[in-house]
C-alpha positions in Angstrom: 33.5 -39.7 2.2 31.9 -38.9 -1.0 28.5 -38.8 0.7 29.6 -35.7 2.9 30.9 -34.0 0.0 27.7 -34.4 -1.9 25.6 -33.2 1.0 27.6 -30.2 1.5 27.3 -29.4 -2.1 23.5 -29.7 -1.8 23.3 -27.5 1.2 25.5 -24.8 -0.5 23.0 -25.0 -3.4 20.1 -24.5 -1.1 21.9 -21.6 0.6 22.4 -20.0 -2.9 18.6 -20.5 -3.7 17.4 -18.9 -0.5 19.9 -16.0 -1.0 18.6 -15.6 -4.6 15.0 -15.6 -3.2 15.6 -13.0 -0.7 17.2 -10.8 -3.4 14.2 -11.4 -5.6 11.8 -10.4 -2.6 13.8 -7.2 -1.9 13.7 -6.3 -5.7 9.9 -6.8 -5.8 9.3 -4.9 -2.6 11.2 -2.0 -3.9 9.3 -1.9 -7.2 6.0 -2.2 -5.3 7.0 0.9 -3.1 8.1 2.8 -6.3 4.7 2.1 -8.0 2.7 3.0 -4.8 4.6 6.3 -4.7 3.7 6.9 -8.4 0.1 6.1 -7.9 -0.1 8.3 -4.9 1.6 11.2 -7.0 -0.9 10.7 -9.8 -3.9 10.6 -7.5 -2.9 13.8 -5.8 -2.6 15.6 -9.0 -6.3 14.8 -9.7 -7.5 15.4 -6.2 -8.9 18.8 -5.5 -7.6 21.0 -2.6 -9.4 20.6 0.5 -11.4 23.6 2.1 -10.2 24.8 5.4 -13.0 25.7 7.6 -12.7 27.5 11.1 -15.2 27.7 13.9 -17.7 30.3 13.2 -17.6 29.8 9.4 -20.9 29.8 7.6 -21.3 26.7 5.2 -24.0 25.3 2.9 -25.2 21.8 3.5 -27.1 19.5 1.1 -29.9 17.6 2.7 -30.1 15.1 0.0 -28.7 12.2 2.2 -30.5 13.2 5.3 -33.3 11.0 6.6 -36.1 13.1 7.9 -38.5 11.9 10.6 -41.9 13.7 10.6 -43.7 13.3 13.9 -47.5 13.4 13.7 -49.5 14.9 16.5 
């Protein structure tokens, strides 16, 4: 009879442990989400506004990174 009570006690302790681990995981997730939102806010402040182009707009392009092929005759 003492064995059953002892086993039940261990089971309750394990359940408490699992519950506490779930709470810690939820707290960690909430902290990570908050940190992610703060980082996004900071990055958005540093980011310049995007130009809006419409069909027909004239734009200047750099050819610095284009690879040119010269065909010889």
